[in-house]
N, C-alpha and C positions, 0 to 999 in steps of 0.2 A: 963901714964897708962901702966902697964907691960902686954905684950901679952902672950898668953898661950904657944906659941913656945919658948919664952924667958924663961918663968917660968920653962919649961920642959928641957931647955938647948938644943933645936933643932935649928940648923941654917938653912938658906935657901938652902945652898949647900947640907947639909945632908938630907934635906927633898926631894930634887930632886933625890938623889941617892936611897932613900927609895922607892920612886914611881917607879923608873926604875927597881928596884929589884923586886917589886911586879908584874910589868908587865911581866917581864921575867918569873917569876914563873907561872903566869897565862897562858902565851903562852905554857910553857912546859906542864902544866896540860891539856890545850886544845888539844895540839898535841897528848898527851897520850890518851885522850878520843876519838879523831878522829881515832887513830890507833886501839883502842878497837872496835869502831864502824865498821871500815873496816874489822877487823878480824871476827867480828860477822856476817857481811854481807857476807863475803866470805864463812864462815861456813854454813850460810843459803843457799847460792847459791849452795854449794856442795850437799845439800839435794834435789835440783831440779832434776826432772827425766832426763833431758837432760845431766846433769853433771854425771849421773850414767852410761851413755853409755861408752863402751870401746873406748879408743882413736882411734883405727883403724876405727870404725864405724863413729865416729864424723868426722874424717878426710875424709872419703868417702863422707859424706854429703857436706863438704866444697868443695870437688872436683866437685861434681855435680853442685854446684853454679858457680864455676869458668868456667866449661865447657859450661854452658848455656850462660855466658857472651861472650865466644869466638864465639859461633854460631851466636850471635846477631851482631857481628862485621864484618861478611863476607857474601857476597861480596859487598853489595850495601850501605855501610855506608857512611856518610858524616861527616865533622867536626862539623856540628850542632848537630847531634844526637849521636855522639861518641866523646865527648870532649877529646882533646889530653891529658889533665892533670887530667882526671877522674881516681880516684884510682881504681885499679883492685879489684875484689871481694876477692881474697885471702889476700889482704892487709887489707881490711875492717874487716875481722873476727878477726884479731889479736888485734883489739882495743875494743873488747867486754869485755873480762876478761882475767886474767892471764892464766887460764886453757886453754881457746881457743887459746891464743897466743902460749903457749908452744906446744900444739898439732899441730898447723899449722906449726911452725918452725921445728918440728921433722918429717914433712911429705914432702919430696922433690918433689913428684909428683904434689903437689898443686901449686908449683911455676914454673912448667914446661910448662904451657900454656901461651904463650906470644902473645898478640895482641896489637892493636893500643892504647888501654886504659892503657897499662903498659909501654909505651915508656919512660916515665919519670923515672920509677923505673927499667929500663932494667938491669943495673949492679946488683942491689939487687936481681932481679928475677934469673939471671944467677948464682949468688953466692948461693942462697938458694935452687935452684933446684939441686945443686951438679952435679952428673953424670947421672941424669935421662934423658930419651929421651924427646926431646922438641916437642911441638905442636905450630907451628908458624902460626898465622893468621893475616896478615898485609896488609894494603893498602900502596902503595908507598908514598902517600901524608903524612901519619902520620909516615911512616917508614924512610923517607929521612934523618933525622938527625942522625940516628943510623943504616942505611942500612948495611954498611959493618960489623958493630959489630954483628948484628944479623946473617948474612949469614956466618960470620966466624965460627959459631957454626954448620956448615953444617954436619960434621961427627956425631953429636948427635941429629939431627932433624929427627923426625919420621913422622910428618905431616907438609907440607909446602904449604901454600895458600897465593899467592901474587896477589894483584889487582893493576895494574899499571894505572896511569892517564895521562901519556904523553910518547911520543917516546924517550924523552931525557933520561929516566931511563932504556931503554931497554938494551943498551950496558953495563951499569953498572951492572944490574941484571945478565945478561948472563955471564959477566966476573966473578962475584962472584960465580955463580952456576957452573962454569967450573974450579974453582980454587982448589977444593977438591973433593974427593969421598964422596958419601952419603950412607954408608953401612947400616944405619938404616931406610932410607926413605921408607915409604910405600905408602903414598898418596901425589900426587903433583898436585896442581891446579894453573894455571896461566891465568889471564884474563886481558883484556885491556878495562877499562871503557870508554875511550875516543872514542871507535869505531875504524874504519879502514879508511885509505885514499886509494884512488884507485891506487895510485902509490906505495903502500907498497910492499916491497920485503919480501920474506920468511925469517924468522929468522933462524939463523944457529943452530936450535935444532937438534943436531946430536950426534955422539958418544963422542964428546968433552964435552958435558954437564955432570956434575958430574964425569968428567974424565972417563966416560964409566963404572964406577963401582957403580952400584946401584942395588944390587942383590935382595933386598926385595921389590922393587917397584911393586905395584899391581894395583894402581888406578891412572889414569891420566885424568885431565879435562883441556881442552884448549879452551878459549873463546876469540874471536877476536884476535887470535894469529896465523898469517901465519907461517908455519913451514915446514920443510922437513920431509918426511915419511921414510927416509932411516935409521934412528937411530935404532941400535940393542938393546938399553936400554929398549925398550918397549916389548921385547920378552916375559917377564914373566907376562904381564898384565892380570888381571882378569876383570877390568872395564876400558873402554875407552869412553870418552865423548868429542866430538869435535864439536864446533859451530862457524859459521860465520868467517871462516878463511879469506875470501876476496881474496883468491888466487886460481886460477884454477889449479887443478892437474888432473892426468889421472886415468882411471880405473885400469891400470896396477900398478900404484904407490900405490893405496889404497889396492888392492888385495895382492900385495907383502908384504905390512905392516901387513895385517891381517893373512897372511900365517905364519908370524913369531910369532903369538900370539895363539898358540894351546890351551891354558888354558883359553881363554877369556870367561867370563860368561855374561857380560853386554856390549852391544855396542850401542852407541847413536851418530848419525851423524845428524847435523841440519844445514840447510841453507848453503849448500856447493855447489860449482860449480865443477862438475866432467866431464871431457872430455871422452866420451865413445869410446875409441879407440879399435882396434882389440885386443882381449885378449885370443884367443884360446890356445896359447902356455902355458898359465898358468895352464890350466886344472881345474878340480874341486877338492877342498880340504876340509877336515872336520873341523868344529868347534864343536867338540863333547860335550864340556862343556857349550856351549852357552845356557843361560836361557831366556834372553830378548834382543831383538833388536828393536831399534826405529830409523826410518828414517823420518826426518821432512824437507820437502821442498827441496829435492835434485834435482838439475837441471843438465841436462835435465831429463825428466821422464824415458827415455830409460836406464839411468845409474842405476836406481833401478833394472830393469830387468837384466841388465848385472851383477850387484853385486850378486843377488840371483842365477844367472845361474852358478856361480863359487863356491858357498858355499854349502857344504853338512851339512844340519842342523838337529838337533835332532827332533824327532816327537813332543816332548812336549815343544818346544821353543815357547815363546810368541812374536808375531810380531805386532808392531804398526807403521803404515804408514800414513803420512800426505803428500799426493801426490801433486806435483806442476803441475798445469794445469788441464784441464777438462777431466774427464774420459768419453770417447765417447760411450762405450757400453761394453757388456759382453766379447768381445774379449780381452780387456785390462786386465780383471781379469783372463781370461784363460792363458794369457801369464805370468802373475805374478805367478799363481799357478803352472804352468809348470816349471817356473824358480825356485820356492821354493821347488820343489819335493813334493808338498802336494797331495798325492794320495787321490782323493775324496772318494774312498771306505774306506780308512783307517782313514783319517782325519775327514770326514763327519760323521763317525759312532760315534764319541765321542761328537759331537756338539749337544746341546740341546736348545740353546736360540739364538735369533737374536735380536739385538737392532739397530734401525736406528734413527739418530738424524737429523732433518731437520732444518737447520739454514738458515740465509739469504745468499744465494749464495754458501752454502756448504752442503754436505751430509756426514754423518758419519755412518759407518756400523761396527758392532762388533759381533763376534761369540764367544759364551761361552759354556764351558762344563757343567756349572751349569744351573739350572732353574731360577736363580736370578742373578742380577747384584749388587755387593756390592758398586761399584763406580758409581757416577752419571755423570761422565765425558764421553764425546764421543770419546776422544782420551787419551791414557794412557801411556805417557813416564814414564820411571822408576823413574827419580829423582824428580817427583812432588809428590811422596808419596801417590799416588792415584791408584797405580797399583793393578789390580785384576788379580791374577794368573790364574783364571778360564777363563779369556778372552784370547783366543789363537790367535785371529787375529782382529786387528782394522785397518780400512781403512777410511781415511777422505780425501775428494777431493772437488774441485770446481765443482759445479753442474749446474750453470746457472739456467735454468728452471728445475723444479722437474721432474726427470725421474724415475718413479717407475720401469720401466723395468730393469734399471741398478741395483737397490737395490735387487730385487727379482731374477733376473737372476744370480747375484752373489751368492745368497743363494742357488739356484738350483745347480750351479756348485760346490760350496764348500761343502754344507751339504747334497746334494743328497736327498732332500725332507724330511730330518729327524727332522727339527725344530719343537719343541713342544710349545715354548713360544716366543711370539713376543712383544717386547717393542718398542713403538713408542713415540718419544719426538719431539714436534714441537714448534718452536718459531715464526712461521709465524702468521700474523694477519688473514690470510684467512684460510679456511678449507682445510684439505687434501682431494683431489678430489676422486671421486668414483673409477676412473681407478687405483689409487694407491692401494686401498683395494681389488679391483677385481684381480689385478696382484698378490697380496699376497695370495689370496684364491687359485689361480691356481698353484702357486709354493710352497705353504706350506700346502699340503693336510692333514698332521698329526697334524696341529696346534691345541692346546688345550686351550691356555691362550693368551688373548690380553690385554696388559697393555698400555693405551694411556694417555699421559700427555699433556694437553691443546693445544690450547684454545677451540677447537670446536670438536664436535663429529658427526656433520651432515653427513659427508661423510661415516663414518663407519655405521651409522644407515641406510642410504640409501642402502648400500651394503648388509647389513644383511636382508633387507626386502625380503620376499619370493615372487617371481613373478609368480610361477606356482604351480601346485598341485603335481609335481613329486619331489621325494627326491633329484634327481640330480640337481634341481634348487636351492638347499640350498648352500649358500656361507659358507665356513669354516665348513664343516659337523661334524668335530671332536671337535669343540669349545664347552667348558663347563664352562669357567670362563671369565669374563670381569672386568677389573680393570680400573677405570677412576679417573684421578687426575688433579686438576686445570682446570676442564672443566666449561665453561660458557654455561649452557644449554639455548637453544632457547625456545620459548614459549611452543611448543607442543612436544618437543623431549623426555621428560620423558614418555609421553603417548605413543609415537611411540615405545620407547624401551620396554614398557610393552607389547604392541601389538606384537612386534617381538618375544619376549620370549614366549608368549603364543602360537603363531603359530608354532614356532620351536618345542615346546613340542608336538604339534599334529603330527609332522612329525618325532618324535623320536630323535630330535637333541636338547636335553634339555640344558639350561643354569642353572647350579647348584650353581654358586657362582657369586655374584656381590660385588664390593667394590667401594665406593665413598670417595675420600679424597680431601678436600678443593674445592669442587665443588660449583659453584654459581647457584642461581635460582633453587635450588632443595629443595623442602619443605618436612616436616616430613610426611604429609599425603600421598605424592607420594611414599615415601620410604616404608610406611606401606603397600600400595597396591602392591608394587613390592615384598614385603615379602610373599604375598599370592601365587606368582607364582615361586619364587626362594627359594630354601631351605636355602641358606646361604647368607644373605645380611649384609655387614659390612659398616656402615656409621658413619663418625666422628661427625655428628650433625651440620656441618657447613652450615649456611644459609646465603643467600645474600638478603638484604632487598630492593634492588632497584626495584624489580619486585613484592614485597609482595602484594601491593594493587591489582595488576592484578591477582595474584594467588588466593588471598582470594575471588575474585569475580567470579572465574572460577568454574563451577560445573563439577566434574570429572565424566566421563561416562565409566570408565574402566570395570564396572561389567556387561557389556553386554555379557560376556562369563561365564555363571554360572558353567561350568564344568572346569574352569581354575585350581582350586586347584587339582582336580584329575589328569589333564594333567601334572601339574608341578611335580607330584610325579613319573612320568614314568621314 
């Protein structure tokens, strides 16, 4: 039987060639269709709003992304949360579309931020950044394979942040840093995450580093880095932050270094050992540009007084002190104020608010020119981004037992009885005692507002009770507002508060405003009755259910004063 292929004259070989030819044509047609689809998709993407942005704006967005990744990588990163071979953000955006890739490649500043995530792509980053100033944020652990290659770019580095993990890298790093000048360097941060050994010797950070040529250096941060203070490269600094050097140096060395920094704006010294030697020959010198100074746990305590005794500070400088050791009494504050040249008549006239934070074994005192505190922290070093410029003086110290005399004597010395707002924050499980509040009444005669944050209000209520019929018996006679937050009211305390407000109204010392925030065991019916004797009551509606059954069974007897409404209007 004759087959169809034979009848048509088609051989097996020619049939195979025909099939291959058809496949080739189909592949070409498919490729053409895919290219058409790609072109259509590209044209469609070009119509997206983000593609309509000017290239320079899109490049700026990319730069923000890259900068955020740099901030995440310093200083406490580990290999687990910053993988060595994780692609940098600037590389990732080049894989989105051709337009983004071209914009990224044409923007050298995008490739100038080098961190541990970009170690694998370091040659590419250096090439694509061209001649732009570099921002280098590296840990030695991730940096080690390319340490010399990175630091060989020292003449074009603008920001250099190094975090070392062992002493073996110290000599290598210092040799690299001393090999070339750094004409563009503005910010230099060097830290040692492994901490310090007691036998550590000071590192030779002197005029040899950067070959003594670093004219734009304005910010230096040294953490766990013992060093010499004699280097003149620090003379143009605006910001100096030194922590945990582990090396004892003298007051003369510190003061000599600060004398060479006349433009210093921010000074932070933390956990340092300073030998308080005789320093009269140095005299007093001005730091007229200083805006913020933070001293944290400087040993011994007399070194703090010695430091201030030789600095002529601007009147508007903000000072944050975390004192090492227990402050014994008002004499300690008098010495500090005398050393700081804080004239009570001049300084106290601008102070409006006092905040005291009672912690376990610590007391914090803050003086503000504002009637409020924007920050909730009791101590406010600048680099924690919680600094409130209105807070002119912060002092935190070990207190042992609560010493109300220390708190309010300091207020009397500093603010000369001018405090109008008192903010008290307590983390103690026990109540602040009556003698604390009575000392406040004596030393704050012009006080108008009390803001108390938890957990108990018993001591304040007991102090505000009127013991006699004379106006002189009234505690805080100028008080007109009480703000309570996170208070756990005892069974009869809301009733006592109502009674106190009513009696004060009879003596012409009216409470015109009450505020309750997140208070427990305070019921709506009690707030309603307080509204009858107080013109302005602000309550967030928070109720605690643990005592609900007791409150519901209690019959309120507050209306025993029929003329309370009339009195509250006085």
